[in-house]
C-alpha positions in Angstrom: -11.1 -6.0 128.4 -14.8 -5.6 129.1 -15.6 -6.1 125.4 -13.7 -9.4 125.3 -15.5 -10.7 128.4 -18.9 -9.7 126.8 -18.1 -11.6 123.6 -17.0 -14.6 125.5 -20.2 -14.6 127.6 -22.3 -14.2 124.4 -20.6 -17.1 122.7 -21.0 -19.3 125.7 -24.7 -18.5 125.8 -25.1 -19.3 122.1 -23.4 -22.7 122.6 -25.6 -23.5 125.5 -28.7 -22.5 123.6 -27.7 -24.7 120.7 -27.1 -27.7 123.1 -30.5 -27.1 124.7 -32.2 -27.2 121.3 -30.5 -30.4 120.3 -31.5 -32.0 123.6 -35.1 -30.9 123.2 -35.6 -31.6 119.5 -33.1 -34.4 118.9 -31.8 -35.5 115.4 -34.8 -34.0 113.7 -33.5 -30.6 114.5 -30.2 -31.3 112.9 -31.7 -32.8 109.7 -34.1 -29.8 109.3 -31.2 -27.3 109.7 -29.1 -29.2 107.1 -32.0 -29.3 104.6 -32.7 -25.6 105.0 -29.0 -24.8 104.5 -28.7 -27.1 101.5 -31.7 -25.7 99.7 -30.7 -22.2 100.4 -27.2 -22.8 99.1 -28.5 -24.4 95.9 -30.8 -21.5 95.2 -28.0 -19.0 95.8 -25.7 -20.9 93.4 -28.4 -21.2 90.7 -28.9 -17.4 90.8 -25.2 -16.7 89.9 -24.0 -19.8 88.0 -24.9 -18.6 84.5 -23.4 -15.2 85.1 -20.2 -16.8 86.5 -19.9 -19.1 83.5 -20.2 -16.1 81.1 -17.6 -14.0 83.0 -15.2 -17.0 83.2 -15.7 -17.8 79.5 -14.7 -14.2 78.6 -11.4 -14.6 80.6 -10.3 -18.0 79.2 -11.6 -21.4 77.8 -11.0 -23.5 80.9 -14.8 -24.0 81.4 -15.1 -25.4 77.8 -12.1 -27.7 78.4 -13.5 -28.9 81.7 -17.0 -29.5 80.3 -15.9 -31.1 77.0 -15.3 -34.7 78.3 -18.6 -34.5 80.3 -20.6 -33.4 77.2 -18.9 -36.0 75.0 -19.7 -38.8 77.5 -23.3 -37.6 77.9 -23.8 -37.4 74.1 -22.3 -40.9 73.6 -24.5 -42.4 76.2 -27.5 -40.6 74.8 -26.8 -42.0 71.3 -26.3 -45.5 72.7 -29.5 -45.3 74.7 -31.7 -43.8 72.0 -30.1 -43.5 68.6 -33.4 -43.0 66.8 -34.0 -39.7 68.8 -30.6 -38.4 67.5 -31.5 -39.4 64.0 -34.8 -37.5 64.3 -33.0 -34.4 65.4 -30.3 -34.3 62.8 -32.2 -35.7 59.8 -33.9 -32.3 58.9 -30.3 -30.9 58.6 -28.4 -33.7 57.0 -31.2 -35.2 54.9 -31.5 -32.2 52.5 -27.7 -32.0 52.2 -27.4 -35.6 51.2 -30.2 -35.4 48.7 -28.7 -32.3 47.3 -25.2 -33.9 46.9 -26.6 -37.1 45.3 -28.7 -35.1 42.9 -25.7 -33.0 41.9 -23.5 -36.1 41.4 -26.2 -37.8 39.2 -26.7 -34.6 37.2 -23.0 -34.3 36.6 -22.8 -38.0 35.5 -25.7 -37.5 33.1 -24.2 -34.4 31.6 -20.9 -36.2 31.1 -22.5 -39.2 29.5 -24.6 -37.0 27.3 -21.6 -35.1 26.1 -19.7 -38.3 25.3 -22.7 -39.7 23.4 -23.2 -36.5 21.4 -19.6 -36.5 20.5 -19.1 -40.2 19.8 -21.9 -40.5 17.2 -21.8 -39.2 13.7 -19.2 -37.9 11.4 -17.0 -36.6 14.2 -17.0 -40.1 15.7 -15.9 -41.6 12.4 -13.1 -39.0 12.1 -11.9 -39.7 15.7 -11.9 -43.5 15.1 -9.7 -42.9 12.0 -7.4 -40.6 14.0 -7.2 -43.0 16.9 -6.2 -45.8 14.5 -3.6 -43.6 12.8 -2.1 -42.5 16.1 -2.1 -46.0 17.6 -4.4 -45.1 20.5 -7.4 -47.1 21.8 -10.6 -45.4 20.7 -12.0 -45.3 24.3 -8.9 -43.5 25.5 -8.9 -41.1 22.5 -12.5 -40.0 23.0 -11.9 -39.3 26.7 -8.8 -37.2 25.8 -11.0 -35.3 23.4 -13.8 -34.6 25.8 -12.4 -34.3 29.3 -10.3 -31.1 29.5 -10.5 -28.1 31.9 -8.5 -25.3 33.5 -9.2 -23.5 36.8 -8.5 -19.8 36.0 -9.5 -18.0 39.2 -10.3 -18.9 42.8 -12.3 -16.5 45.1 -12.7 -16.6 48.9 -15.7 -14.5 49.9 -17.0 -13.6 53.3 -20.5 -15.1 53.4 -22.1 -12.5 55.6 -21.0 -9.4 53.8 -20.0 -10.6 50.3 -16.5 -9.0 50.7 -13.6 -10.6 48.9 -11.2 -12.0 51.4 -8.6 -13.5 49.1 -8.1 -14.7 45.5 -5.7 -16.5 43.2 -5.4 -16.3 39.4 -3.5 -18.4 37.0 -1.1 -17.1 34.4 -4.0 -16.2 32.0 -5.8 -13.9 34.4 -3.1 -12.0 36.2 -4.7 -8.6 35.4 -8.3 -9.5 36.3 -10.3 -7.3 38.8 -11.1 -9.9 41.4 -13.0 -7.4 43.6 -15.3 -6.6 40.8 -15.9 -10.3 40.0 -16.6 -11.0 43.7 -19.1 -8.2 43.9 -20.9 -9.4 40.8 -21.1 -12.9 42.2 -22.6 -11.7 45.4 -25.1 -9.5 43.6 -26.1 -12.4 41.3 -26.5 -14.7 44.3 -28.6 -12.1 46.2 -30.7 -11.5 43.1 -31.5 -15.2 42.7 -32.4 -15.6 46.3 -34.7 -12.5 46.3 -36.3 -13.4 43.0 -37.2 -17.0 43.9 -37.8 -16.4 47.7 -35.1 -19.0 48.4 -34.1 -19.9 52.0 -30.7 -19.4 53.5 -29.9 -23.1 52.8 -30.6 -22.7 49.1 -27.7 -21.1 47.2 -26.6 -20.5 43.7 -24.2 -23.4 42.8 -23.1 -22.8 39.2 -23.0 -20.0 36.6 -22.3 -21.0 33.0 -21.4 -18.6 30.2 -19.9 -20.0 27.0 -17.2 -22.5 27.9 -16.7 -20.8 31.2 -18.3 -22.1 34.5 -18.2 -20.6 38.0 -18.6 -23.3 40.6 -19.8 -21.9 43.9 -19.3 -23.8 47.2 -20.9 -22.3 50.3 -19.5 -23.0 53.8 -20.5 -21.8 57.3 -18.5 -18.5 57.2 -17.1 -18.2 53.7 -17.9 -18.9 50.1 -15.3 -20.5 47.7 -15.9 -19.8 44.0 -13.8 -21.3 41.2 -13.8 -20.1 37.6 -13.3 -23.0 35.2 -12.7 -23.1 31.5 -14.0 -26.3 30.0 -15.8 -29.2 31.8 -16.0 -29.0 35.6 -14.6 -32.4 36.5 -15.1 -34.4 39.7 -11.5 -33.6 40.6 -12.2 -29.8 40.5 -15.3 -30.0 42.7 -13.7 -32.4 45.2 -10.6 -30.2 45.5 -12.7 -27.1 46.0 -14.8 -28.7 48.7 -11.7 -30.0 50.5 -10.1 -26.6 50.3 -13.2 -24.9 51.7 -13.4 -27.3 54.6 -9.7 -27.0 55.3 -9.8 -23.2 55.4 -12.9 -23.1 57.8 -11.3 -25.7 60.0 -7.7 -24.3 60.2 -8.3 -20.6 59.8 -11.2 -19.9 62.2 -9.5 -17.1 64.0 -8.3 -15.5 60.8 -11.9 -15.6 59.4 -13.5 -14.3 62.6 -11.0 -11.3 62.8 -11.3 -10.3 59.1 -12.0 -6.6 58.8 -11.9 -6.1 55.1 -8.1 -6.0 54.7 -7.1 -8.7 52.3 -3.4 -8.4 53.3 -4.2 -10.3 56.5 -5.4 -13.4 54.6 -2.0 -14.5 53.2 -2.2 -17.7 55.2 -5.0 -19.0 52.9 -3.3 -18.3 49.6 -1.4 -21.7 49.4 -4.7 -23.5 49.8 -6.4 -21.4 47.1 -3.4 -22.0 44.8 -3.9 -25.7 45.2 -7.3 -25.3 43.4 -5.6 -23.9 40.2 -5.5 -27.3 38.5 -5.4 -27.8 34.8 -5.9 -30.8 32.5 -4.9 -30.0 28.9 -6.1 -31.8 25.8 -3.5 -34.5 25.3 -2.7 -35.1 21.7 -1.6 -38.6 21.1 1.9 -38.5 19.9 1.9 -39.1 16.1 4.2 -41.9 15.3 6.2 -41.6 12.2 6.0 -44.6 9.9 9.0 -46.8 10.4 9.5 -47.4 6.7 12.9 -48.9 7.1 11.5 -51.4 9.6 8.6 -52.2 7.3 11.0 -52.8 4.5 13.1 -55.1 6.5 10.0 -57.0 7.7 8.8 -57.3 4.1 12.2 -58.5 2.9 12.3 -61.0 5.8 8.8 -62.3 5.0 9.7 -62.7 1.3 12.9 -64.5 2.3 11.1 -66.9 4.7 8.4 -67.6 2.0 11.1 -68.4 -0.5 13.0 -70.6 1.9 9.7 -72.4 2.9 8.9 -73.0 -0.7 12.4 -74.4 -1.4 12.1 -76.6 1.7 8.8 -77.9 0.5 10.2 -78.7 -3.0 13.2 -80.6 -1.6 11.0 -82.6 0.8 8.9 -83.6 -2.1 12.0 -84.7 -4.0 13.2 -86.7 -1.0 9.8 -88.4 -0.7 9.9 -89.4 -4.3 13.5 -90.7 -3.9 12.5 -92.8 -0.8 9.5 -94.2 -2.7 11.8 -95.1 -5.6 14.3 -96.9 -3.4 11.7 -99.0 -1.7 10.3 -100.1 -5.0 13.7 -101.7 -5.9 14.4 -105.3 -5.2 17.3 -106.3 -3.0 17.8 -102.7 -1.8 17.2 -101.4 1.7 17.3 -97.7 2.8 19.2 -97.3 6.0 18.8 -93.6 6.2 19.1 -90.2 4.5 20.5 -86.8 5.4 20.1 -83.3 3.9 23.0 -80.9 4.4 23.2 -77.6 2.6 23.0 -78.4 -1.1 23.8 -82.1 -0.7 21.5 -85.1 -0.1 23.0 -88.3 1.2 21.4 -91.8 1.1 22.7 -94.8 3.0 21.7 -98.0 1.3 22.1 -101.7 2.0 22.2 -103.5 -1.3 22.6 -107.0 -2.6 25.7 -107.2 -4.9 23.4 -108.2 -7.8 21.5 -104.8 -7.6 22.6 -102.0 -9.8 23.8 -98.5 -8.9 20.9 -96.1 -8.2 22.9 -92.8 -8.3 21.8 -91.8 -11.8 18.1 -92.3 -11.0 18.3 -90.3 -7.8 20.3 -87.5 -9.4 17.6 -87.2 -12.1 15.0 -86.6 -9.4 16.9 -83.7 -7.8 18.3 -82.3 -11.0 21.0 -79.7 -10.7 19.7 -78.1 -7.5 21.3 -80.6 -5.1 24.2 -82.9 -5.2 23.2 -86.6 -4.6 25.6 -88.9 -2.7 24.8 -92.6 -2.4 26.6 -94.6 0.3 25.9 -98.2 -0.6 26.9 -101.2 1.6 26.9 -104.4 -0.4 25.9 -107.6 1.3 24.0 -110.7 0.6 20.6 -109.8 1.9 19.7 -113.5 2.1 22.2 -114.0 5.0 20.7 -113.6 8.5 24.0 -112.2 9.9 23.6 -109.2 7.6 20.2 -108.3 9.1 21.2 -109.1 12.6 24.2 -106.7 12.3 21.9 -104.1 10.8 19.4 -104.3 13.6 22.0 -104.2 16.4 23.9 -101.4 14.9 20.9 -99.3 13.8 18.8 -99.6 17.0 21.4 -100.1 19.7 18.8 -101.8 21.9 18.6 -100.8 25.6 18.4 -104.3 27.0 20.5 -106.2 24.4 17.9 -108.9 23.5 18.9 -112.0 21.6 17.5 -112.2 18.0 17.3 -115.1 15.4 15.9 -115.2 11.9 14.1 -118.2 10.4 11.7 -118.4 7.4 10.9 -114.7 7.4 10.2 -114.5 11.2 12.2 -112.4 13.6 12.5 -114.2 17.0 13.3 -112.1 20.0 14.3 -113.6 23.4 15.3 -112.0 26.7 14.3 -108.5 27.6 13.4 -105.8 25.1 12.3 -102.3 25.8 8.7 -101.5 24.7 9.9 -98.4 22.9 12.5 -100.5 20.9 9.8 -103.0 20.0 7.5 -100.2 18.8 10.3 -98.9 16.6 10.8 -102.3 15.0 7.1 -102.6 14.2 7.2 -99.2 12.6 10.3 -99.8 10.5 9.4 -100.2 6.9 12.6 -102.1 6.1 12.0 -104.6 9.0 8.3 -105.2 8.1 9.2 -105.6 4.4 11.8 -108.3 5.2 10.1 -110.1 8.1 6.5 -111.2 8.0 6.3 -111.6 11.8 8.1 -110.4 14.9 7.8 -113.2 17.5 8.2 -112.0 21.2 6.6 -115.0 22.8 9.8 -115.9 24.5 10.7 -112.3 25.4 9.8 -110.1 28.3 8.7 -106.7 27.1 10.0 -104.1 29.7 7.8 -101.0 30.0 9.8 -97.8 29.8 10.4 -95.7 32.8 7.6 -93.2 33.6 8.2 -89.5 33.8 7.8 -89.8 37.6 10.4 -92.6 37.8 12.9 -90.6 35.7 12.3 -87.6 37.9 13.0 -89.6 41.1 16.2 -90.8 39.6 17.3 -87.3 38.8 16.3 -86.2 42.4 18.4 -89.0 43.9 21.4 -88.2 41.8 21.1 -84.5 42.8 20.8 -85.4 46.5 23.9 -87.6 46.3 25.8 -84.9 44.6 24.9 -82.3 47.3 25.6 -84.7 50.2 29.1 -85.4 48.8 30.3 -81.8 48.9 32.5 -80.6 51.7 33.7 -77.0 52.1 37.1 -76.4 53.7 38.1 -73.3 55.5 41.5 -71.8 56.3 42.7 -71.5 59.9 40.5 -69.3 62.1 38.6 -68.1 59.0 34.8 -68.0 58.7 34.8 -67.1 55.0 35.8 -69.3 52.1 38.7 -68.7 49.7 37.9 -68.3 46.0 38.2 -72.0 45.0 36.0 -73.1 47.8 33.6 -70.2 47.1 33.1 -71.6 43.6 32.2 -75.0 45.1 29.7 -73.2 47.3 28.1 -71.4 44.3 27.6 -74.7 42.5 26.2 -76.3 45.7 23.7 -73.4 46.0 22.6 -73.9 42.3 22.1 -77.6 43.0 20.0 -76.9 46.1 17.9 -74.4 44.1 17.3 -77.0 41.5 16.3 -79.5 44.1 14.0 -77.0 45.8 12.4 -76.3 42.4 11.9 -80.0 41.7 10.5 -80.7 45.2 8.0 -77.8 44.9 7.2 -77.9 48.6 7.2 -81.7 48.9 8.8 -82.3 52.2 9.3 -86.0 51.3 11.9 -84.8 48.8 13.3 -81.8 50.6 12.5 -81.7 54.3 15.5 -79.9 55.7 19.0 -78.8 54.7 21.3 -79.7 57.6 24.5 -77.7 57.8 27.2 -78.9 60.1 30.2 -76.7 61.0 33.5 -78.1 62.3 36.8 -76.7 63.6 40.3 -78.0 64.1 41.9 -78.6 67.5 43.5 -75.1 67.7 41.8 -72.9 70.4 39.6 -73.6 73.3 36.5 -75.7 73.1 34.2 -72.7 73.3 36.2 -70.8 70.7 36.0 -73.8 68.3 32.3 -74.2 68.9 31.7 -70.5 68.1 34.0 -70.7 65.0 32.2 -73.8 63.7 28.9 -72.0 64.2 30.1 -68.9 62.3 31.2 -71.1 59.4 27.9 -72.9 59.2 26.1 -69.6 59.4 28.2 -68.2 56.6 27.1 -71.0 54.3 23.5 -70.7 55.5 23.4 -66.9 54.8 24.8 -67.5 51.3 22.1 -70.1 50.6 19.3 -67.7 51.8 20.7 -64.9 49.6 20.6 -67.2 46.6 16.9 -68.0 47.2 16.9 -71.1 49.4 13.9 -71.2 51.7 15.2 -70.2 55.1 12.7 -72.4 56.8 14.3 -75.5 55.3 17.8 -74.7 56.7 19.1 -76.0 60.1 22.6 -75.2 61.2 24.4 -77.0 64.0 27.9 -76.2 65.3 30.0 -79.3 66.1 33.1 -77.6 67.3 36.2 -79.7 67.2 35.6 -83.4 66.7 38.7 -85.6 67.3 38.6 -87.8 64.2 41.6 -89.9 63.3 43.0 -90.0 59.7 41.8 -86.3 59.2 44.4 -83.6 59.1 43.7 -80.0 60.4 42.6 -78.8 57.0 40.0 -81.5 56.6 38.7 -80.8 60.1 38.0 -77.2 59.3 35.0 -77.9 57.2 31.3 -77.5 56.6 29.0 -80.3 55.4 25.6 -80.0 53.8 23.0 -82.8 54.0 19.6 -83.0 52.4 17.1 -84.6 54.9 13.8 -85.9 53.6 10.7 -86.6 55.7 9.0 -89.9 54.9 5.8 -88.8 56.6 5.7 -85.6 54.5 6.7 -83.5 57.5 10.1 -81.9 58.0 12.4 -83.2 60.7 11.9 -81.2 63.9 14.6 -78.7 64.7 17.4 -80.5 66.3 18.1 -77.6 68.7 14.5 -77.6 70.0 13.9 -81.3 70.2 17.4 -82.6 70.8 16.9 -85.5 68.4 20.3 -85.2 66.7 22.8 -87.8 67.9 26.1 -85.9 67.9 28.3 -89.0 67.8 26.4 -90.4 64.8 26.7 -87.1 63.0 30.5 -87.1 63.6 30.8 -90.7 62.4 28.8 -90.0 59.3 30.9 -87.0 58.5 34.1 -89.0 59.0 32.8 -91.9 56.9 31.9 -89.5 54.0 35.3 -87.8 54.1 37.2 -91.1 54.2 35.1 -92.5 51.4 35.8 -89.5 49.3 39.6 -89.8 49.9 39.4 -93.5 49.1 37.7 -92.7 45.8 40.4 -90.1 45.0 43.2 -92.6 45.8 41.6 -95.2 43.6 41.3 -92.8 40.7 
């Protein structure tokens, strides 16, 4: 009890003394106390922080995880603030490595070019050119196949610090090789080179060559990867070795750190080493056997074509001689000639006073061809004979009126310019008439290609717009007969799309309207008509019609007189063109489609079609 009272009295005295100090010294006392406490605490923490971090780091890696974001942020800000200082720090490390890599790549390139040049000039080059020609292979490809070949025989993973073999892989040719001995010799050679030339740790032996064998050595941070190659060490081999080395050091850090000389613990790296055992064989171009049968057939065909060409030339020469002979005769006009198989037919217009020309024509052709002369006898001085000839022979497009008088052919009315050109080029006409007078005629220019194309487009549009597809009750798919109509309709739309070639003034939209009969509710009919229109739209898209051109609109049931239920269950397709070169806006977005007008137009088209069928 006494002890408790004493403690209470002591505590009370301390508090009173503290209050007295604060009253006498004021706020300066409190600040001074806090400063002393803070400085003392910081010094105490500084004395033990490094030791605490070391102890904690031995227990787990939470300190590293906690500090990693802070270090990353600080490093990023430091680089952003002063990138040149970072460059100055890392350049002595990265610079030599970059120069070394570039030098190695240039050296490899020069060696490859040198080998190709050496092997592509001289007698061997001539031999290879001949072999490439015989085997049907381009010379450039053939010479590459001859030069670039290699095989990775062995791969060694060696501990950098001790030179102990950690793991190895051999191909099928080196299954019995003593890999430990090879690893030891590589380490000894590397140490010998370093000691002999006073090389630094960064300078290492990169390649050992003996005969056609090369050992490519790649040095990492903890391990060395060596590959034994037979043939040319290609870029693929070096790249794969470097990638394998980096992958092992990145993914197998714990395995490398815990290695104690037992290679049995390194099975995890064997797949990566096996990936380095690449091989590129010398590819012999496949020798092609001579297709003598094909050559024989081609030769026979060429001879046959030559013979046929010569015979055609001979008969054409005989026909030319025959035509020249006929034109030299008086009161005889050649209407035409025809060559069929071994028979030549001449159509002649002759005056009754002229003689038979068959014997003379047969003499020209000899026994090779049979000559047939179809002669029409008429008084060539009569104008009616020539007028009948002109009308029957030319069949004029515009049916002009023609008269003959004193060797002049008078033409009145309309005559196509092409027909007039044919008349002027007709030897028979020019030999009979001295002049073709068209002063009273109107020469009509022929339609241009663009005009003919527009006519075809218009016909195609009318054909498409006239088609209606009929559905069975409650069905959204067409029966076989209507499906065939849909197939033809899609072909016509594809042709129109091809002719339009993106011109919206020809093909702006394809409007598909779906209809239903009166059976069912209004909503059901609307859904049914939409499904029918979508069925047609999906088929068009599947056939290659641009989906952006297609607009579907369900009409539901439209009460139209004079249409039975079958005719009401339909889908119509209309081609809409944009005069301004822009497609019509979507009717569902802009609400520009007048429903009643669409119904009236559909009814008009259907009734018009029925009227045409009744008339026929």
